[in-house]
C-alpha positions as CSV (number, residue, x, y, z in Angstrom):
1,M,-44.3,-1.4,-6.5
2,Q,-41.6,-0.1,-4.1
3,L,-43.5,-1.4,-1.4
4,T,-43.9,-4.9,-3.0
5,T,-40.1,-5.2,-3.9
6,S,-39.2,-4.2,-0.3
7,G,-41.6,-6.6,0.9
8,W,-40.0,-9.3,-1.0
9,W,-36.6,-8.5,0.1
10,W,-37.7,-8.5,3.7
11,S,-39.4,-11.7,3.4
12,G,-36.7,-13.3,1.2
13,S,-34.1,-12.1,3.8
14,A,-35.8,-13.1,6.7
15,A,-36.3,-16.9,5.3
16,A,-32.7,-16.9,4.5
17,G,-31.9,-15.9,8.2
18,L,-34.2,-18.5,9.6
19,M,-31.8,-21.0,7.8
20,L,-28.5,-19.3,8.3
21,G,-29.2,-18.5,12.0
22,A,-30.1,-22.1,12.7
23,A,-26.9,-23.3,11.2
24,A,-24.8,-20.6,13.0
25,S,-26.4,-21.6,16.6
26,G,-24.1,-24.9,16.4
27,L,-21.3,-22.2,16.3
28,A,-22.5,-20.5,19.5
29,R,-23.1,-23.9,21.5
30,R,-19.5,-24.7,21.1
31,F,-18.7,-21.8,23.3
32,L,-21.6,-21.9,25.7
33,R,-21.8,-23.8,28.8
34,P,-24.1,-26.7,28.8
35,E,-27.0,-25.0,31.0
36,R,-27.0,-22.3,28.3
37,T,-29.9,-24.4,26.8
38,L,-32.1,-21.2,25.5
39,A,-29.0,-19.1,24.3
40,G,-27.8,-22.3,22.4
41,A,-31.1,-23.5,21.1
42,W,-31.4,-23.6,17.2
43,W,-34.7,-21.8,17.1
44,F,-33.2,-19.0,19.4
45,G,-30.5,-18.2,17.0
46,A,-32.8,-18.6,13.7
47,M,-35.2,-16.1,15.3
48,L,-32.7,-13.6,15.9
49,T,-31.1,-13.8,12.9
50,A,-34.4,-13.9,10.8
51,A,-35.2,-10.5,12.3
52,V,-31.8,-8.8,12.0
53,L,-31.5,-10.2,8.1
54,G,-35.4,-9.2,7.5
55,L,-34.5,-5.7,8.7
56,L,-31.4,-5.3,6.5
57,G,-33.4,-6.8,3.5
58,W,-35.8,-4.3,3.9
59,R,-33.7,-1.0,4.3
60,V,-30.7,-2.1,1.9
61,G,-32.8,-4.0,-0.8
62,A,-31.1,-5.2,-4.0
63,R,-27.7,-3.7,-3.4
64,G,-24.5,-5.4,-3.0
65,E,-24.0,-4.4,0.6
66,L,-26.8,-6.6,1.6
67,A,-24.6,-9.8,0.8
68,V,-21.7,-8.4,3.0
69,Y,-24.0,-6.9,5.9
70,G,-25.6,-10.1,5.8
71,F,-22.6,-12.3,6.3
72,V,-21.6,-9.9,9.1
73,A,-24.7,-10.3,11.0
74,V,-25.0,-13.9,10.7
75,L,-21.8,-14.2,12.9
76,A,-22.5,-11.2,14.8
77,V,-25.7,-13.0,16.1
78,P,-23.7,-16.2,17.6
79,L,-21.0,-13.8,18.8
80,A,-23.7,-11.5,20.6
81,V,-25.1,-14.4,22.3
82,I,-21.6,-15.9,23.4
83,D,-20.2,-12.4,24.7
84,W,-23.5,-11.9,26.9
85,C,-23.6,-15.1,28.4
86,E,-19.9,-16.0,28.6
87,H,-18.1,-12.6,28.5
88,R,-15.9,-13.4,25.6
89,L,-15.7,-13.2,21.9
90,P,-14.0,-16.2,20.2
91,R,-11.3,-15.5,17.6
92,A,-12.5,-18.4,15.5
93,L,-15.6,-16.5,14.6
94,M,-14.2,-12.8,14.7
95,W,-11.5,-13.1,12.4
96,P,-13.6,-15.0,9.6
97,Q,-16.2,-12.1,10.1
98,L,-13.8,-9.1,9.5
99,A,-12.1,-10.9,6.8
100,G,-15.4,-11.8,4.9
101,A,-16.5,-8.2,5.3
102,I,-13.2,-6.6,3.9
103,L,-13.2,-9.1,1.1
104,G,-16.8,-8.3,0.3
105,F,-16.3,-4.6,0.2
106,V,-13.3,-5.1,-1.8
107,V,-15.2,-7.0,-4.3
108,L,-17.7,-4.1,-4.3
109,C,-15.1,-1.5,-5.0
110,L,-13.7,-3.4,-7.9
111,V,-17.2,-4.2,-9.4
112,R,-18.1,-0.5,-9.3
113,H,-14.7,1.1,-10.3
114,A,-15.3,3.4,-7.1
115,P,-12.5,2.6,-4.3
116,A,-13.5,5.7,-2.0
117,P,-16.0,4.0,0.1
118,G,-13.5,0.9,0.6
119,V,-10.7,3.3,1.4
120,R,-13.1,5.1,4.0
121,A,-14.3,1.8,5.7
122,L,-10.5,0.5,6.0
123,A,-9.7,4.1,7.7
124,A,-12.6,3.6,10.0
125,L,-11.6,0.1,10.9
126,V,-8.3,1.3,11.7
127,A,-9.6,4.4,13.6
128,A,-12.3,2.3,15.6
129,G,-10.0,-0.4,16.5
130,G,-7.1,1.7,17.2
131,L,-9.5,3.6,19.7
132,F,-10.5,0.4,21.7
133,L,-6.9,-0.8,21.9
134,L,-6.0,2.6,23.5
135,L,-8.9,2.2,25.7
136,A,-7.9,-1.9,26.4
137,V,-4.3,-0.4,27.4
138,A,-5.8,2.5,29.6
139,T,-8.6,0.2,31.5
140,G,-6.0,-2.5,32.0
141,G,-8.3,-5.1,31.0
142,G,-11.8,-3.3,31.1
143,V,-12.1,-3.6,27.2
144,G,-10.8,-6.9,25.9
145,A,-9.2,-8.2,22.7
146,G,-12.5,-9.3,21.5
147,D,-13.8,-5.8,21.9
148,V,-11.3,-4.2,19.7
149,S,-11.9,-6.6,17.0
150,V,-15.5,-6.1,17.2
151,A,-14.9,-2.3,16.9
152,A,-12.6,-2.8,13.9
153,V,-15.7,-4.8,12.4
154,V,-18.0,-2.0,13.2
155,G,-15.9,0.6,12.1
156,L,-15.4,-1.0,8.8
157,A,-19.2,-1.6,8.3
158,T,-20.5,1.8,9.1
159,G,-17.2,3.5,7.5
160,W,-18.6,2.2,4.1
161,I,-21.3,4.5,4.6
162,G,-19.7,7.5,6.1
163,W,-18.1,8.9,9.1
164,V,-21.1,9.9,10.8
165,Q,-22.3,6.5,11.0
166,V,-18.8,5.5,12.6
167,V,-19.4,8.0,15.5
168,G,-23.0,7.1,15.6
169,A,-22.6,3.4,16.2
170,L,-19.8,4.1,19.0
171,L,-21.9,6.4,20.6
172,T,-25.0,4.3,20.6
173,A,-22.9,1.4,21.9
174,S,-21.4,3.4,24.7
175,L,-25.1,4.5,25.5
176,L,-26.4,1.0,25.6
177,A,-23.4,0.1,27.7
178,L,-24.3,2.5,30.4
179,V,-27.8,1.6,30.5
180,M,-26.9,-1.8,31.0
181,I,-24.2,-0.7,34.0
182,A,-27.3,1.0,35.7
183,V,-29.4,-2.4,35.5
184,P,-29.5,-3.7,39.1
185,G,-27.8,-7.3,39.4
186,V,-25.2,-6.7,36.8
187,R,-22.0,-8.9,37.1
188,R,-19.2,-7.0,39.0
189,R,-15.5,-7.7,39.6
190,D,-14.1,-8.2,43.0
191,D,-12.9,-4.2,42.8
192,G,-16.7,-3.5,42.5
193,A,-16.5,-2.6,38.7
194,A,-19.5,-3.7,36.5
195,V,-18.8,-6.1,33.8
196,V,-20.7,-5.3,30.5
197,P,-20.3,-7.3,27.6
198,F,-19.6,-4.6,25.1
199,G,-19.7,-6.8,22.1
200,P,-23.4,-7.0,21.7
201,C,-23.7,-3.0,22.4
202,L,-21.1,-2.2,19.5
203,L,-22.9,-5.0,16.9
204,T,-26.2,-3.3,17.9
205,G,-25.1,0.5,17.4
206,A,-23.5,-0.7,13.6
207,L,-26.8,-2.2,13.2
208,V,-28.8,0.9,14.1
209,M,-26.7,2.9,11.9
210,V,-27.1,0.9,8.7
211,L,-31.0,0.9,9.6
212,A,-31.0,4.5,9.9
213,S,-28.9,5.3,7.0
């Protein structure tokens, strides 16, 4: 019965991801150059979102967190695509994602009469966002304002589970970034420094921690 239930949640979440991903791909196209035909294709966004939501449905199941993580994931896919292609994270998508996640966790705290996870998630938001803000100042532009916002979302989403997951998400993101720097042909600035889209790394790190937990 447990396998059957998990299968229903996986298939239902994946189906929802197909529809929501196809719709959200329109948001990505607004910020992509016209020649980015594959990245802006509706089916590409639909397939990516279906895969992510299917995994979340399989691991999270019939819990309220699925709605919150699903909302974050639907906007995370176009954000990751945009950052990968254009090296920017639009505030028009970042702020609704952050606000929606905060609202969702607040509702869960109120319904369950359990504020502790929400307090920890907000503390992790401040900690992760503050860390990347310091990195942005220290690197003189190596870390952008969008990366700070994504780090705050990642801190919030993983902080709901625990501090170990917050640290794990940031470490996973850092390892992914190091791998990308080592890839031949990576884009570089005039001073020779590698330009790595850190948003997809952070969002992937958060997804890995949620699935692993």
